[in-house]
N, C-alpha and C positions, 0 to 999 in steps of 0.2 A: 869428261866434264865436270868439275868441282862440284861438291855437295853444296857449297855456298855461293855459287855463281850467280850473279845477278844480270840483269840486261841493261842495256845502255840508256833507257828513258830515266826520265826521274823515278825516285822510290815510289811515291805516291801515284804516280800517271798511269792511266791505263795503258796495258801495252799495246802499241800500235797495230800489231797485226792478230788481235785477239779475235776478230771475227772471222779471218781466214781461218785460223787454228780452229774455231769453233766448228767452222764447216768441214775442216778435215776430220777431225775427231768424230762428229757426227756422220760423216761416211764411214768411218771404221766401225762405229756402234751399229750404223744400219746394215753391215756385213753380217755382225753377229746376231742380230734379230732375224734378216732375210734366212740365215742358214737354218732355222727351225722349220719354216713352212715351205721353203724351196725344197727341201729334202722328202719332206712328207708326201708332195705330190710326185715325186719321183720314185718312191718306194717301189711301186710294181714293176716298172721297167728294170731297176737295180735289183730287185729279187730275182728276176725271170733270167738276166743275163749273168748274174753272180751265183745262181743256184742257193738262194738264202731263203731258209725256212721261216715260219713266222716269228721264232724267238729271235733269229739273228736281226730280221727287219726291226724289231720293237726297239732293240738294243742300240740300232744305228740312231733311233730318235733319243731314247733314253738315256745312252750312254754320254752323250753330249750334254743334256740337259742336267744329269746328275753332277757330272765335273763341273759343269759352269757354275751350278748354283751352290755346290758345297764348297769351292774354294774362293768365293768372291770376298768374304771376310779377310782371309789371307792375302788377297790381292789388294784389296783397300789398305790394309795394315802396311804391307810392304811398299806401297805407294807413299804412306806417311813416313816411313824410315829411310827408304832409299831416294825419295824424290818421284814425282809421279811421271815426269818425262821419261826417266829409265825404265819405270815399270810399262808405261803406256808402249813404247817403243819394242820391249822385249816381248810383251804379250801379242802385239801385231804381227811380230816376225814369227813367233811360235804358230800363231792362227794361220798365216799364210802357208808356212812350210808344211803344216797338217793339212791344208787344204789341197796341195799339190800331191800330197801322198794318199789322200782319200780318192783322188781323181784317177790316180794310177793303179788302184787296187784292182787285184783281180781274184779276190776271195775275201772271207768274212774276217779272218786274222786282222790283216792290214788294214781294211775299211775300219773297223771297230776300234783298233789302235790309233787310227788316225782321227776319227771322232773323238775319243777321249782327250788327244793332244789339242784338237780344236776347242774343246771345252775348257782345258788348263789355260790356253793362250787368252780365250775369250774371258777367264775369272780375272786374269790379271788386268787386261786391256780396259775392261767396262768400268769397274770402280776408280781406276787411276785416272779415267778420261774424264769421268764427271767430277773428280777432285780437282782437275786443271780447270774445268769450267766454273766451279765455285771459286776457286782462287783467282781466276783471271776476271772476272765480272763482278759487280758490287751493285747493290739498290735496285732499282729500275730496269738497268742493265742486264742486271743477273736474271730477274724474272723473265726478259724478252729471250736470253739466251738459253734459259732452261725451256722455255716455249719452242724454240728450235729445235733443242736436243730432243724433247718429248714428241714434237712432230715427226721425227724421223724414226724414233723408236716404235711410238704407237701406229704409226702408218706401215712400218715394215711389215709386220706379219700378214696383213691383206695384200701388200705389194708381193710379198714372196709366193701366193698361190698363183697370180698372174705370171710372174717370171718364171716359176718352176713348171708352168703348164708350157709356156714357150720354148725354154730351153730343153725340156725332156722330149717336146714334140719335134724340136729341130734338130742342134748337133748332138742330142743324147744326154742321159743323166751325169755322166762324168763332168760335162763341162758346167753343172751346178757348183763344183768344187774348182774347176780350173779358172773359172771367171774371177775367183777371188785372188788369184796368183798375181796378174798385172794390177789389179785395183790395189792389193795390199802393199806391193811393191812401190808403186807410185805414192801412195800416202805415206808410206815409212819414210822414204827419202825426203819428202815435203815437209813431214812433222820434225823431222830429226834438224832440218834447217831452221824452221821458223818457230819452233815451239820453245819458250823460255825456259832457261835452265831453274825452274822455281827449286828451292833449297829445300833440304829436309824439313819436314814439319814436326818431327818427332825424334828423340834419342832413344838408345838402347839398342837390343837384339829382338830378333822375330822370335816369337813364342811357339816353338816348333811343337810340344807337347799340346798347347792349347789348341793350335791350328789343326793338329791331328784329331782332337776330341770333337771341336766344332763341325769339321769337315764330315767326320764319320756319322755324327748325329744329323746333320744338315742331310747328307746323301740318304740316309737311312728314312728321314721323314719325306723327302721327295720322291722316294722310290715306294714308299708306303702310298702316297697319294696318286702316283702314276698306277700302280697296282689296283688301287681300289677301283680304278675304271674299268678293268677287266673282271675281276673277281669279288666285288663288292666291298662296301664298308668294314663288315664283319667277318671277312675272310682270316683263319687264324693266322696265316704270315703277315697280313696287312697288320693285323692287330700287335703281332710280336713287334713288327717294325716300328711302330707308333711307340711302344713300349720302350724298346731299345733306343729311339731317339731321345725320349723323355729321360731316360737314364743319362745318356752320353751328355745332354744338356746340363743336366744336373752335375755331372763329374766336372764338366767345363766350368761351371760357375763355382765351385768348389775351388778348381785349380786356379781360376783367375783372382780368387782372394790370397793365394799363396805365392803365386809367380813374382819373381823379381820385377820382370818387364812384361805385364800382362798384355795379351792380343787386344783386348777391348776393356774401357773402363765401364763396369757395369752400371754405374750411375748414367750414363749415356742412354741406357735403356729405360731408364726411369723418368726422361725428360718428356714432357708432355708434347712439345712439336716432334720430336723424333717416333713417339709411339705413334701420334696421329697420322704422320707421314707415311709410315709402314702400314698402318692399317688400310689408308686409302690405296696406296700402290697395290697391296696385295687383292683389295676387292676389285680395283680396276683392272688388273692383269687377269683375274680369274674370269671376269665378265667379257673382257675382250676375247680371250682364248675360247671362253664357251661359246661366244657367238660365231666366231669363227668356226669352231668345231661342229656346232649345229648347223650353220648355214650351209657349209661343206657338205654334210650327209644330206640335208633336205634337198639342195639343188641337184645333186648328183642320183641320190637313190629314190626320191619322193618325185622330183621334177624331170629327171632323165636328162639333165646336162652333162655333158663331158667335161673332162678335167680343165681344157683351156676355157670354155666358156663359162665355168665356174669362177676362174681367175678374172675374167672380163667383168663378170657381175660383181666382183668383190671391188673392183676399182672406184666407185663410189664410196665404199666404207674407209678406203685408204686415203682417198682425196679430203674427205670431212674430218677424219681423225687429224690429219696434219693441220688442215686449216684451223680446226677448233683448238689446237694446242698452241698454234702461232698466236690465235687472236687471244686466248687465255694469258699467254705470257706479257701481253700488252694491258690487260685490264685488272689482273689480279691484285696490282698495287692500289687500285682504286676501290673495288669491290670488297677486297679482302678475301683471305682463303677459306673462310667459314662459309660464307654466303655463295661463293662461287662452287664450293663442293656440294653444298645442298641443292643448288639449281642445276648442276650438272648431273647428279644423280637422279633428280627428277626426270631429266630429258631422256635419261637412260632407261629410266623405269618404263616411261610411255613409249619408247622406240621397241623396247622388248615385247609389249602388250599388243603391237600392230600384227604380229604374225599369228598370235592366239587367236585375234576375233576375225582376222581374214586370212584365207589361205592362197597360195599362189605364188608364183615366183616375184612378181612386183610388189606385193604387200611384204614378202620377207626381205628383199633387197632394202625396199624402204624404211622399213622398221628398224634392221640392223644398221641401217646408214645413220639414222636419227640416234639410234643408241650410240654409236660410233662418236657422234659429234660430242655428246655429253662425256664419254669416255676419254677423249682426247683431251679434253680440258683438264679432267681429273689427273691426267699423268703430270700436268704443270703443278697442279695443287699439292700432289704427293712429294714431288721434289723441292718445290718451294719451301714448303712447310717443315720438312725433316732438315733441309740444309740452311734454314733462313739464319739462325744464330750460333752455327758450329765455328769452332776456333779454326786456325789453320791446321792445328796438329791433330784434329779430330775429322778434319774433310774425308781424307780416304777412308779411313774405316766406317764413317757414317754412310758414306757413298755405297761401301760395301754391304751395310746392313741394308739399305734401300734396294740396292740390286739383288739381295738375297730374298728379300720378301717378294720382289717381284717374279723370281721362279718359283716360291710357294704358291704364289696366286696362280700362275700359269698351269702347274701341275694340280692344284685344287680345283681350278675351274674346268679342266678337261675331264677329270676325276668325276666331278659332280654332274656334268650335264651328260656324260656318258651313261652314267647310272639311272639318271632321270629319263633319258630318251632311248634305253636299252631295248625296249619292245620295237622301238620304230626303226632302230640301226639294224636288228635282227630281221624284221619283217619286210624291210625294203619299200613295200608298196600297199597300197589298202588303207581302209579306215584306221587299223591297229596302229600302223605306221605314222600316220597324221596325229593320232592322239598322244602318243609318246613325244613328238615334238612339241606339241601345245603344252604337255607337263613340263618340259624342260625350260622352254620360253617363259611359263608362269613361275619356275624356280627363279630364274634370272630376274624377273620384274620383281619378285619378292625381295631378294638380295639387295638389288637397287634401292628400293624404297625403304627397307629396314636400314641401310647404311645412310640414307638421306637424313633419317632421324639421328643417328649416332653421332654423325660429323657436327650436328648442332650442339652438341655437349663436348664432343672430343678435339675438333679442330680449334685452336685458339682464334679468337676474333682479331688479333693484331700479333705480330711477331713477339716472342717471349725472348 
């Protein structure tokens, strides 16, 4: 397909199949999000069948998250340079092939290699797909499209718990990967046919040294956040990883000033909407993953529910997240991003306070569901704010920035709540267990409340 290919409709007219394309891209994105929590539920069975130790099981999850998070800036820039359609299709093909390899794995080496390959495919697909959405839609339609996109992504984590339980209890853990293969192939064929051949939005070559520096720094930081959950924030290796990440980002910034075709225009990181959007996405994802993490341990360890029942109980969380995101896409144009962000964070804070005030399954599910409604709307605020005024040649790399901070938030949220609830997770039952969960939900309440104040200053009242 030519880099300058255009579609047959009028140049300024909306693409006639844009909503169908959005649905297919959203389904592909949902596969990437589901792959985190679906795998988490299947880990015990996977470890028993393949004789994997705790370290190997940890890397089954972390290897995907590290690769996914650290390569998204590269994936976003590739979308700008080579055209988002090409990168979307390539990323989906890699993810689908890697899913097949993971399902066929008979030991740790192939399984871990396949998970890393899945992460690489996801890192190409996710920012390129979001770039397509930004370029296909405009105005209020873009807000509605981002609401749909956010609904699928926001609800995917909770849906993954339910699907993981059903698949693991049914055909077995390998099918959590095999199910991606037919879905991925069907979506790949349909996207190849209907996705418009959007032209390259930027010129030049891929900044390989810059990509290597930012990938190494991002990988080190995400691994530090993951490690902090198990070993604490002041563990020597954790601190060393944070220092290495800081040095890597410093070297990356210096290189970007010298490179002939830099990976990213550093001025982009200084724009208020981009900063505000990345802050909101990081906080939102941290709170969402934290809620999932806490809720899963609370329902299984404290309340004695099995993995399948835990997944069923998380269904309201998923549904409210998706409903709130879809609704936010329709009202953000009237309310404005700042007011919607403040109200959504206030709702999230109120929801997280419920399981602190009342104990038991019903209060926990109710509270996290209320919080999820606020968080679902925040996913839309984050994307709409960060991507509101980017030029076509910046859409891919800006999408990569947003997606990278999504992974930062996920890793930080899991680390923060696992540290706060460490005594509860270790104790499993009793008063000591309950108090740890209370502390962790209070931390989530405080983060949401403090962020509600920060967004009043940080998020622009109107698009800039």
